C-alpha positions in Angstrom: -2.3 -0.8 16.3 -5.7 -1.0 18.1 -8.6 1.1 16.9 -12.0 1.3 18.5 -14.7 -0.6 16.6 -17.1 2.4 16.3 -14.2 4.4 14.7 -13.5 1.5 12.4 -17.1 1.2 11.2 -17.8 4.9 10.8 -16.3 5.4 7.4 -17.4 2.2 5.7 -19.9 2.3 2.8 -23.4 1.4 4.0 -24.8 -1.5 2.0 -28.5 -2.6 1.9 -29.7 -4.2 5.1 -29.9 -7.9 5.4 -33.1 -9.2 3.9 -33.2 -6.6 1.1 -34.8 -7.9 -2.1 -32.7 -9.3 -4.9 -29.4 -9.3 -3.0 -26.5 -8.9 -5.5 -23.5 -11.1 -6.0 -19.9 -10.1 -6.6 -20.7 -8.5 -10.0 -23.1 -6.1 -8.2 -20.5 -5.4 -5.6 -17.9 -4.5 -8.2 -20.4 -2.2 -10.0 -20.9 -0.4 -6.7 -17.3 0.1 -5.8 -16.2 1.1 -9.3 -17.5 4.6 -8.8 -16.1 5.0 -5.3 -12.5 5.1 -6.5 -10.4 6.6 -9.3 -7.2 4.6 -9.4 -8.3 2.1 -12.0 -11.3 1.0 -14.1 -12.9 -1.8 -12.1 -14.7 -4.6 -14.0 -16.3 -8.0 -13.5 -15.7 -9.2 -17.0 -12.8 -9.8 -19.4 -13.1 -7.5 -22.4 -12.2 -8.9 -25.8 -10.3 -5.9 -27.0 -6.9 -7.5 -26.7 -5.7 -5.1 -24.0 -6.4 -7.2 -20.9 -4.2 -9.9 -19.4 -5.1 -12.5 -16.9 -2.6 -12.6 -14.1 -1.9 -16.2 -15.1 -0.8 -14.9 -18.5 2.0 -13.0 -16.8 2.9 -15.7 -14.2 2.9 -18.6 -16.6 4.8 -16.9 -19.3 7.9 -15.1 -17.9 8.5 -13.4 -21.3 5.3 -11.4 -20.6 6.8 -10.0 -17.4 10.0 -9.3 -19.3 8.1 -7.4 -21.9 6.4 -5.3 -19.3 9.8 -4.4 -18.0 11.0 -3.5 -21.5 8.1 -1.1 -21.9 8.8 0.5 -18.6 12.6 0.7 -19.4 11.8 2.5 -22.6 9.4 4.9 -20.9 12.0 5.7 -18.1 14.7 6.3 -20.7 12.4 8.7 -22.6 11.5 10.6 -19.4 14.8 10.5 -17.5 17.4 9.4 -20.0 18.2 6.3 -18.0 16.5 3.2 -16.6 18.2 1.7 -13.6 17.4 -2.0 -13.5 16.5 -2.1 -9.8 14.0 0.8 -10.4 12.5 -1.0 -13.4 12.1 -4.2 -11.4 10.7 -2.5 -8.3 8.1 -0.6 -10.3 6.8 -3.7 -12.1 6.8 -5.6 -8.8 4.7 -2.9 -7.1 2.3 -2.5 -10.0 1.6 -6.2 -10.4 1.0 -6.8 -6.7 -1.3 -3.8 -6.6 -3.8 -5.7 -8.6 -4.7 -8.5 -6.1 -4.2 -6.2 -3.2 -6.4 -3.4 -4.5 -9.2 -5.7 -5.7 -9.3 -7.4 -2.2 -9.0 -4.2 -0.3 -11.8 -2.4 -2.1 -14.2 -5.3 -1.6 -13.3 -5.7 2.0 -13.6 -2.0 2.8 -16.8 -1.2 0.9 -18.7 -4.5 0.8 -17.2 -6.6 3.6 -16.7 -9.3 1.1 -13.5 -11.2 0.1 -13.1 -12.6 -3.4 -11.0 -15.5 -4.5 -7.8 -13.8 -5.6 -6.4 -16.7 -7.7 -4.3 -15.5 -10.7 -6.8 -17.0 -13.1 -9.6 -15.0 -11.5 -7.9 -11.6 -11.9 -7.0 -9.6 -14.9 -5.4 -6.2 -15.6 -5.1 -3.7 -18.3 -1.7 -2.0 -18.7 -1.8 1.6 -19.9 -1.1 1.8 -23.6 0.4 5.3 -23.5 2.5 7.0 -20.9 3.6 5.2 -17.9 2.8 1.5 -18.3 1.1 0.8 -15.0 -2.2 -1.0 -14.6 -5.2 1.3 -15.3 -7.8 -1.5 -15.2 -8.5 -4.3 -12.8 -11.0 -7.1 -13.4 -12.3 -9.6 -10.9 -13.5 -12.6 -12.9 -14.5 -15.1 -10.2 -18.0 -15.1 -8.7 -17.5 -16.8 -5.4 -16.9 -14.7 -2.3 -16.7 -14.8 1.5 -18.9 -12.6 3.6 -20.4 -12.0 7.0 -23.7 -13.5 8.3 -25.4 -10.1 7.9 -24.5 -9.8 4.2 -27.7 -9.5 2.2 -26.2 -11.9 -0.3 -25.1 -14.5 2.2 -27.7 -17.0 1.0 -26.4 -17.0 -2.5 -24.8 -20.3 -3.8 -21.5 -18.6 -4.5 -21.3 -17.1 -1.0 -19.4 -18.6 1.9 -20.3 -17.2 5.3 -17.6 -16.6 8.0 -18.1 -15.9 11.6 -16.8 -12.3 11.9 -14.6 -9.5 10.6 -11.5 -11.1 12.0 -12.1 -14.3 10.0 -12.8 -12.1 6.9 -9.6 -10.3 7.4 -7.7 -13.6 7.7 -9.2 -14.8 4.5 -8.1 -11.7 2.6 -4.6 -12.0 3.9 -4.2 -15.7 3.1 -5.8 -15.4 -0.3 -3.5 -12.5 -1.1 -0.4 -14.2 0.2 -1.2 -17.3 -1.9 -1.4 -15.1 -5.0 1.8 -13.2 -4.1 3.6 -16.4 -3.5 3.1 -17.4 -7.1 4.3 -13.9 -8.3 7.4 -14.1 -6.1 8.3 -17.5 -7.6 7.8 -16.3 -11.1 9.4 -12.9 -10.8 12.4 -14.1 -8.8 13.7 -16.1 -11.8 14.4 -13.0 -13.9 14.4 -10.1 -11.5 17.4 -8.6 -9.7 15.3 -8.4 -6.5 15.6 -11.0 -3.9 12.8 -12.9 -2.1 12.9 -10.7 1.0 12.6 -7.6 -1.2 9.7 -9.1 -3.1 7.9 -10.0 0.1 8.5 -6.5 1.4 6.9 -5.2 -1.8 3.9 -7.6 -1.3 3.5 -6.2 2.3 3.6 -2.6 1.0 1.0 -3.4 -1.7 -1.5 -4.8 0.7 -1.0 -2.2 3.5 -1.2 0.6 0.9 -4.2 -0.8 -0.9 -6.2 -1.1 2.4 -5.4 2.5 3.1 -6.3 3.8 -0.3 -9.6 2.0 -0.3 -10.9 4.4 2.4 -8.7 7.4 1.9 -10.4 8.0 -1.5 -13.6 8.7 0.4 -12.2 12.1 1.2 -13.2 12.2 4.9 -11.3 11.5 8.1 -13.9 8.9 9.0 -13.4 7.0 5.7 -9.7 7.1 6.0 -9.8 6.1 9.6 -11.9 3.1 8.8 -9.4 2.1 6.1 -6.5 2.4 8.6 -8.5 0.2 10.9 -9.0 -2.4 8.1 -5.2 -2.4 7.6 -4.7 -2.9 11.4 -7.2 -5.8 11.3 -5.6 -7.5 8.3 -2.0 -6.8 9.3 -2.3 -6.6 13.1 1.1 -8.2 13.4 3.7 -9.7 11.1 2.4 -12.8 9.2 5.4 -14.4 7.5 6.3 -14.4 4.7 4.9 -10.8 4.8 7.6 -8.7 6.4 5.7 -6.5 8.9 2.4 -5.5 10.5 0.7 -2.4 9.1 3.1 0.6 9.3 0.4 3.2 9.1 0.8 5.9 11.7 -0.2 9.5 12.5 2.3 12.1 11.6 2.3 15.8 12.7 2.8 18.3 9.9 4.8 21.5 9.9 1.7 23.6 10.3 0.4 21.6 13.2 -1.9 19.4 11.3 -1.9 15.6 11.6 -2.2 13.1 8.8 -1.8 9.4 8.2 1.4 8.1 6.7 3.3 4.8 6.4 6.8 3.5 6.3 7.5 1.4 3.3 9.0 -2.0 3.7 10.5 -2.1 0.2 12.5 0.5 -1.8 11.1 1.8 -5.1 14.6 2.9 -6.1 13.2 6.1 -7.6 16.2 7.9 -6.0 18.4 6.3 -8.7 16.7 8.4 -11.3 18.1 11.9 -12.2 16.9 14.7 -10.0 14.9 12.3 -7.8 15.4 11.6 -4.1 14.1 9.1 -1.5 10.3 9.2 -1.3 8.4 9.8 1.9 8.4 6.7 4.0 11.5 5.2 2.3 13.0 2.4 4.3 16.5 3.9 3.6 15.6 7.1 5.5 12.8 6.0 7.9 14.0 3.6 10.6 11.6 1.0 11.9 9.9 1.9 15.2 
């Protein structure tokens, strides 16, 4: 997918010009982007309320991932009367991977910054009531990669890279490094194989890059996000399973909108009265 640079830049959040006084670090970036989205509470600290988990808490202690699946299993049984194991495993896979993907995508899209996405530098809050998916994301590290024009490029914790392509490569490699640790940890107790887990990792990154701009509510913002996805996932980068699958689709009324084909199956169709979701790999062949 190739998208003109002017189209790519049109929908990105405008930050202070280079040379602005008191350029902020990553905490300032997170404060700015927190109000530009509604999917989760975005924080730069680790609250001491006992509700937050570092990603390392889940990866280093498989029982914690198992307990998350138990909570989801109980919720599905209360809602649907059943909890197919593949559905449970797929939901938790997607929810976990959403955390590093979404944190990285938001900062790339709005700030043109890439954080360290190490498991020890990220935390999540899992919803206490209702569906137990992450409703809070915390980026705990302070170092970041940025462009030469970034007003904070002179900060001690900043590492300047040459251009957007280098920034996109850093996001992809940092995310894959984190996802690799998840795949190793989750594979031990999950019914999902490595290929399915990497397909889920690909979906999480592609979708998060799309959401980061689509939440802006304008075609320009969404178009800029699609271009980000094309930049980060311009082709398949193993172990990820595909390039970005975002594409324009014509609607029944003649309208056109962005959609994507999933690489992994969520197995929602195994639940009573549910069917394959839009973009399901079971029903949408690869181009």
